[in-house]
N, C-alpha and C positions, 0 to 999 in steps of 0.2 A: 548708624547702629540698624535703623530700619532694614538698609542695603543688605550689610553680614548679615540678619536675623532672616531676610528674605533668601538669600545667599544658603543658610543651613535648613531653612523649610525646602530646597532646593535639591538637596543633595540627602534627609531624609526620607522624600519624597522616593526618589529614585534608588536609593538605597533601599524602600519597602517596596520600590516596584518590581528591582531584580528577586527580594528576598520569594514577590507573590508568582514569579514564572519562574526559579530553582521548584519551588515548592507543587506550581500547577506539572511541571517536566516530571518531577520524582510520582506524583500521583498519579497521572497519566502513566509512565510508565509500569507503578506498583498494580494499576487496575491491565495493564496487556499483561503484568508476567501471570496474575490472579488467571487471566480468562485463557493463558496459552495454556496449549497441550503439552503436558509434561512426559517425557520417554528418558530413559536412563536408556545409555549405546554398550553395548559389552566389550567395548576398545577404548582404552583412555589415549592412544593416538589418531587423531584421525585428521587424512590428507585429500584434497580432492583436485590434485596434479595427476592426469588422466595418463602422464608416461611409462607408472610401472602399474606390477599387480595391487590393486583396491580390493580390501577386506568388504566385508559386507555390509560393515556397520559406515564405512568411509561409502561405499556406494549406495547407503540406507541415505545417508543428507546429502549426499552429493544428488539423488534423481528430488530432490526439495528443488533444488537452485538451479539443476542443468538442463536443459533444453536437448533432442537430437532429433533430424528429419526425420523419423521414423520410431518407433518405441514397443521398444518386446512386453507386452503382457501376458506373461506366459506360456499359453499353445497359440497365442494369435497376435497381430500386431496391429499398433493403428497410426496415422497419422500424427505428428506432432507439430516442428516446426517447417511441415512439407505441408500444403495447399494441396497438391497433387502428383501422385504418381505414376510415369506414364513409360511402358517400356514400346520406343521407334521400331526397336531389332530385340530378334534375342540379346544380340551384344552389348545395345545402347538404350540407355534409361534415362527421363531425362527430370530433373524435379524440380517443382514451383513452389517458391517458397511462402509462405503465409504471409500477409502483410502483416496480419497478429500476432508476430515471431516477432518480439522486442527482450531488448537489451536491459539488464535491471539499469541502465541510465536512461531508457525509453527510445532509444536510436533502432531503428528496425536491425534484423536481422538480413545480412544480404548474399549474395555468391562470395563473394569474398573473403567475409566470415566463415563459410564451410568449407570455403578451400584452404586457408589456412589454420583451421581446427582441423581438418587430415592431415597435410601437410604436418603440421607439429607430432601430431600422435606418429605419424609414420618415421620420423626422425628419429624420436627420442623412446616410445616404447619397442620395447622388444620382445615380447607379446601377444600374445593375439594380432598378429599380422597375415593372417590368411586372405583379409579381405583385401586386402593390399597386393595381395598376390595375385587376385582375378583383375586387377584393375588395371587397362592398359595407358590411359591417361584422363585425366576430369578437364572439362572445358570448361568457360562460363560465357552464356550466351547471351545473358544480360546481367543487369544487380539482381532481379530478385529466381534467375533459373540459371540451372549450371547441369551439366552433360557426364555421366558416368560413363564411358565407354571401357567395357571386359573385353580381354581376350580371347574369350570364349564364354558363351553360354553356363552359367554357372546360379541351376536354379535356386542353391541355398544362401543368396547374395543378401538377398533382403530379408532374412532371418537373422543372417549374422549382422548387418547393419543395423539391426534394433534392439540388438544386446546394448547392455549395460557399456560399452564399451570406447564408442563417438560420440561424444558430446561435443556442441557447438560454441565456440565459445567467441569473444570480441576478437578481431585481429590485433588490433592496435594493443588490448589487454596481453595478449601471446609476446607481442613484440617486447613489452618492458618487464612479462612475469620472467621470458628466457635474462632478463639481466639481474632481477629482482624477484627471487624466488618466493622471497616472504609475501606475497601480494598474494601468494596460491590460499593462505587464510581465508580473506572475502575476494576470492575470484569473480568476474564480471562477466556471468553465467545468462543464459534465458529462461530461467525456470520460473515458476509459480512464484518463488520464495528467493530473497535475498539476505546474504549472513548481515546481522545486525552488530554481533557479537560475537568473538573469537577468544576466551582463556583455555585456562591449562586445566580450568573444572567444568563448563559447560560452553554450547554451541546456542547460540538466541538467533533464529530465523525470524522476519517478517515479510506476510504475504504481499504480494505488489499490487493484485486486485483486488481479491478473495481469499476469505481462508481465515482460521486461527493461529497467533502465533504460536513459536513454536518453540520448548525451549529444551535442548539435548544434554543431559547429564555425563559427563564422563564419566565410567565406573571404572576404578581401577582394577577390581578385583575380579573383574566378570561376574559377579554373581551378587545375588538381592535378599536382603534377608526378609520373609515374608510380613512382618512388621513393618517396614518401610514402605509396603507398596500403598500404605494412605497419602505418600507424597505422588504418586504418576498413574497418569492416565491411560496408560501403553505401556506393555513389556513384553519384550523380547525374549529378556536375557533369564538364565539360571536362577528359579525363585526357592530358598530355602528355606525348612522349616513350613509351621503352619500357623496361621493368626486370621481372626475373624473378619481380617481386611481383604480378605479374600473372597467374602463374601459379594464384597459391592462388583465383581468383576466376573466378565462369563471369555470362555476357553476357546480359545478356536486352536485346535490340530491343522496345521496349515502344510501342503505336501511341499519338501523344500528340502531334498536330502545333503545331508553334510555326511562325508568318508573323514576318516580321523588315517594318519599312515607314522608309521615309522618310520626313517630314512635311515642313510648310514653314511657318515664321511667317510670315503673311500682312503684316501690318506691320511686315517689315524693311525697310531701304532697298533690299535688292534685290530687293524679289516685291513692287513695285508696280505692274507690267505682268504681266498674269494668265498673257499668252503666254508672257513669261520665264520664270513657273513649269515650264509645260507642256515645255520647251524645257530648263531645266534636269533637269527630274526624267529628261526622255526621255533625255539622252546620257549619262547617268549607266550607266557600261561595269560590271559586275557580275561578267565572265566572270571573272578572280582571285579576285572573294571566293568565285564557288562553288568551282574548284579548292581554296581555302584552308578552308571546309568540309570539301568531299572528302563520298562518301557516307555518308547518301541524300538530301542537300540537293540542292533543284530549282530552280531560276527560277519564282517567282509570276507565274501567268499572271491571276490572277482575285486580288479585294480578299479573298475568305473560302480557306481551302486546301481541299482537297479532302477530301469525309469531315462539310464539314458543309453544314447546311440554308442553301440560298440560294449552295451553289456552283455555276458552269455553267463545265463543260468547252468548252462551243463557247466564252463569251465571252469576253474578253481587256478584262479592265480598261486594261492598258499603250496598248493601240491608242485610245481616247477619247485621252490625255493625247500618243500619240506623231502624231493628227490634228490638233491643238490647237495643236502644236510648231510647226506649219508655217505659222503667222502669224505668228509670232515673228521680230524685225529679232535680229541679231547682239546678243549681253552689251555692258552700257554698258562703259566703261572701269571701274566698279568691279570688275570681276571682277582684274584686276591691281593695282589699289592699296589697295584697302580690306583690311582682316582678316574675313576668313568664322568666325562662331561656330559647331562644330558641335555639337550637346549629344548626350546617350546616356544613355538608361538604365543605369545601371550595371550590373544584374543583368542586362540582355540583352546586354552588350558583353563575352566575355573577347579579354585580352589579346591572343592568338595572331590574335586578325582586329584587330586596331585599326588595322597599319601597312594592311590593305589596305580597309581602308574609309577610313583619308586619302588613301591614292591613289587611289580611284576618284574622290574631289571633287578631286582636288588639277589633274586634267587640265583643272578647269573655273577653281577658282578655289585659286590657290596659296598664298596667305596663311591657311594654317585653324589656328584655337585649339581646343580642344577641352575643351568643361565637362562633366562628371560630374554627374546628376540620380538622388541616390540611394535617393530613395522614391518609391511607386509611388502612395502615398496622393492624391496633388495635383498627379501629372505635367504634363497639362495647364495649369496655373497656372502651374508650378513653368518650365516651360518660356517660356511666354509671359513671366513674369517678368523671366527670365534675359536677355532681347533680344538669346537668338541665332538663327540664321536656318535651321539646320536641326532636326533632332531625329530620331535614331534609336531604336527601342523594338521591343519581341516582343511578342507576345499569342499566348493560348488560350481556347479554351473551355473550359468544365466538362462543359457538357450537350451541344455541338455545334449551338450554332441560331447563324445571322446575327446578329440580334439581340445575341450577346455580342458582337459586333466593331463595331456599328452603336452603342453604346451612347456610342462615342467622341465622336461628334458629337450626340446627344441634348439633354447638358444643358453647358451656356456656363463652369460650374465647371469640368469639366475637358476640353474643347475646347480645341487646341492647335495649332489654326491659326488662329487670331485673327479667325474669320470666324465668327458664329452665325446662322443662319436659322434663324427660330422656324419657316418652313412645313418646312421638312427635318425638326428635330427633330420636329414633329407628326407628319407620315407613319412615321418611324421605332414615337414612341407607338403611332400605329393601327394599326401591321405586328402589333401581341400581340393584335388581336381578331378577326383571320383565321385563324381554326381548320381551315380546310383546307390541306395539307400543299401542293401543289404553286399554290396563290395567294398562299401566306405567300414559298412560295419565291421566287414572281415580283418579288411587292412588293419583295422583299429585291435583286432583281437591278435595277431599276426606280429604288430607292434610290441604289445604289451609282453607279447609271451618272451622276444626278444628281452624286455624291462627285467623282464621277471628269473632270466638266466646269469643278468648279474647281481640280483642279491646285494642291492644297495637300499632298497623299499618295502615294506610291508603294507598294505593294507588292515587297522585294526579293527576296527568299527563301524557302522552304518547308523546312524537314527535321521531316520528317512521323514519323518514331519516334526515341524517348527511348533513348540506351544505358544501361544501368544495370549495373552493375558487384555480384558479391554473393559476398562468400567463401563460399568451398566448404563450411565450417565452418558456416556459418548456414544454417537453414530456415528461411524466409517464405513459409508458404505463401499460395498467392492471387495474389503480388504481380506475375504480367505478364497480371493480367487487368482491371486497373484503372491508368489516370495513375498515377505512381507520388507524389502530391502527394494522391491520392485513396485510398492503400491507409494500413492500422493498422497501426502495429508491434508491438503488442500482439498480434499474430501469430509474431513472430518470438517462435523460438527456438535454443539455442547446443548445437551436437553435444560431448556430452561423451566425454573418451580412457575 
């Protein structure tokens, strides 16, 4: 009897101990969540695989979990995983990897990891390939030193390398992820944070050494009611309405131009005739759209937004379309009888603007159905496969170079127009060999004129600055110096009473 009683006591003690452990774990998790920086994201589909076009919200999270050899910080760059960079000749660059650069499993970043990351991106990605067109070969000198040999002198090489397109991952992780893409939900990066939880509703990040935990809420409407601001610390998505909650925030206007485009599927039954495409694009009235967006949105006059290499204040991309539209006959009877499919990149469309976009098209095509494209990774192919007629999307650059916008026409796998011209693609690729900025800018403008004459795309609206709300009790050092998706949240602290 005593023996059985002792066993029972032991079981009770073990059970009680488990309950204490679970309670302590849940309490610790609750404390972390309360202390975490909470941020809503503008997209419901976040992916960390750099093989495709990543939207700015995916890049914002990736910035926290990835490291690079060198990092773009607006108009300047800084070393990250690299301890030093040395040009031994105009065509040879030696990168020494810092011993402080470590992956989330504690292992150090090696030259083999850097080489594997470059090879993965070169093999799997169809855009932003200009860097690899300059590289002749990559050599490993030792475990901590890698040498990039260029085909010829390329002054913009480091600027491009420091953009958001070249993260470093552990070689073994890349090998496993190629066989099991689901691993990209929790990538083995070398940034200051790691993914601790990834669900349909949120992504939680835990700091490796320092910084507050972060909770990203995946917002499916791409907008936030002002009254819901009480749940968040930093907000860069569109805020609707008014609330006393807004008094608890400081507002920053950060230069981070977004340009919105309307593109056409040349394979559509509506667009067999080039001049009908021109007339349609010319006839779109965006006056009410501009009123809906409010300040500081402006009508886009050039294919590139102001501040981007290749932008011309004297040029007018839409004037080319306007001139060609005069050769069009009246729209066919399809305008009244057939359904018009309007696709849009879901992260580019907030609910408050939807009705104005529909109204701007309904004047021409009354019977409109809308089709959301949720992922930017293969957005061009997704649009063509949808067999929709028109496509709205937003685009922005990470290092303010026109090439970043022209890439949408460089590769047939992301080209949304239904037309692929090898000669145009080659011109875009060859433009990256022009070292003189003025000459490269002129080359971009020549390419843009050729794109304009095909009447498959029209820039509609430019929003030059991003409005960011920061809770007054949050100290986010340096947040206004770079676009939000380039900012490292490990610098954020919370004021204590």
